[in-house]
C-alpha positions in Angstrom: -11.6 -5.6 -1.8 -10.0 -5.0 1.5 -9.4 -1.7 3.2 -7.1 -0.7 5.9 -5.4 2.1 7.8 -2.7 3.1 10.0 -3.0 3.5 13.9 -4.3 7.1 13.6 -6.1 6.9 10.4 -4.1 9.5 8.5 -3.0 6.7 6.0 -5.8 4.6 4.4 -5.5 2.1 1.6 -7.4 -0.3 -0.3 -6.4 -3.6 -1.9 -8.3 -3.9 -5.3 -7.9 -7.7 -5.4 -7.1 -10.5 -3.3 -3.3 -11.0 -2.4 -1.1 -13.5 -4.1 -0.2 -15.1 -0.9 -0.2 -14.4 2.8 3.0 -15.2 4.7 3.1 -15.8 8.6 6.7 -15.0 9.0 8.6 -16.0 12.2 12.0 -14.9 11.2 14.1 -13.1 14.0 14.2 -9.9 11.7 10.4 -9.7 11.4 10.2 -10.2 15.1 12.5 -7.4 15.7 11.0 -5.0 13.4 7.3 -5.7 14.6 8.1 -6.0 18.3 6.0 -9.2 18.1 6.5 -12.8 17.7 5.8 -12.9 13.9 4.4 -10.6 11.2 1.5 -11.4 8.7 2.1 -10.1 5.2 -0.2 -10.1 2.4 1.8 -10.2 -0.8 0.1 -8.1 -3.6 1.1 -6.3 -6.7 2.1 -2.8 -6.1 -0.5 -1.4 -8.5 -3.3 -3.1 -6.8 -3.1 -1.1 -3.6 -4.5 2.4 -3.6 -3.1 4.6 -0.8 -4.3 7.8 0.6 -2.2 9.9 3.1 1.5 10.8 3.7 4.0 8.1 4.3 7.7 7.9 4.9 10.0 5.1 3.8 12.8 3.7 5.6 15.4 1.2 4.2 16.5 -1.6 6.5 19.0 -4.4 5.9 17.9 -8.0 5.8 19.7 -11.1 6.5 19.6 -11.9 2.9 21.4 -8.8 2.0 18.7 -7.7 -0.4 17.3 -4.9 1.9 13.7 -3.9 2.8 11.8 -0.8 2.5 9.4 -0.1 5.3 6.4 2.2 4.6 5.1 4.1 7.6 2.5 6.7 8.4 4.3 10.1 8.7 1.9 11.0 11.7 1.8 7.8 13.9 4.8 5.8 12.6 2.7 2.5 12.2 4.1 0.4 9.3 1.4 -0.4 6.7 3.6 -1.9 4.0 7.2 -3.2 3.2 8.8 -4.4 0.1 12.2 -5.8 -0.7 14.5 -3.6 -2.7 14.7 -6.3 -5.6 10.9 -6.1 -5.9 10.3 -2.4 -5.1 7.6 -1.0 -7.4 6.2 -4.4 -8.3 5.1 -5.9 -4.9 3.9 -4.6 -1.6 3.8 -6.7 1.6 0.7 -5.3 3.3 0.7 -5.7 7.1 -2.4 -7.8 7.7 -3.0 -6.1 11.1 -3.6 -2.9 9.6 -6.6 -4.3 7.6 -10.0 -3.2 8.8 -10.9 -7.0 8.8 -7.6 -8.9 9.3 -9.6 -12.1 9.9 -10.5 -12.1 6.1 -6.9 -12.5 5.3 -5.5 -15.6 7.1 -2.0 -17.0 6.5 -1.4 -19.4 3.5 1.9 -20.6 4.8 4.1 -20.2 8.0 7.8 -19.5 7.3 11.1 -19.3 9.0 9.5 -21.4 12.0 13.1 -22.5 12.9 13.3 -19.1 14.8 9.8 -18.9 16.0 9.2 -18.3 19.7 8.8 -21.5 21.5 5.5 -20.6 23.0 3.9 -19.8 19.7 1.9 -22.7 18.6 1.7 -23.6 14.9 -1.6 -24.3 13.0 -1.4 -27.7 11.8 -3.8 -26.8 8.8 -1.4 -24.2 7.5 1.7 -25.4 5.6 4.9 -25.1 7.9 8.5 -24.4 6.7 11.5 -24.2 8.9 13.0 -21.7 6.4 11.5 -20.6 3.0 9.9 -22.7 0.4 9.2 -23.1 -3.3 6.2 -21.2 -4.3 5.0 -24.1 -6.6 4.6 -26.1 -3.4 2.0 -23.8 -1.8 0.6 -21.3 -4.3 -2.4 -22.1 -6.4 -2.0 -21.8 -10.2 -3.7 -18.3 -10.3 -1.2 -16.8 -7.9 1.6 -18.4 -9.7 0.5 -16.8 -12.9 0.3 -13.4 -11.3 3.8 -13.7 -10.0 5.1 -15.0 -13.4 3.4 -12.0 -15.1 5.5 -9.5 -12.9 8.8 -11.5 -12.8 8.9 -14.1 -15.6 9.4 -17.8 -15.1 12.4 -17.4 -12.7 13.1 -15.1 -9.8 
């Protein structure tokens, strides 16, 4: 189990299992939203994250047109989670940087590297995709089973 919190500690959470997958996303939208070169998102079932504290949600557009809900601490404004509108209530994308031990949640895949900053090196030991990828190409069977339990065979 992993625990985490926002910048001021008013929002604390606990993941009750390991994530399905951890994305290192280099898309320009993630860069803009985080103010950084990329974001690390631990994808996990919504009901496997226990949250304490007051949050506010903001809906932002995405290049795909699906929209994204950003969950922030009411007090300090730090983003602790996000979720795509099409997966709302089923998945949380936990911001790995808010974990108490983020080094225990390394990325499984590097995505949208076509828009990464030129000065960011890519780890050759982690799969790299210029855009997105097929889950079956990266995820272990246990993660695929968890996904299919939520969404069926096709999403």
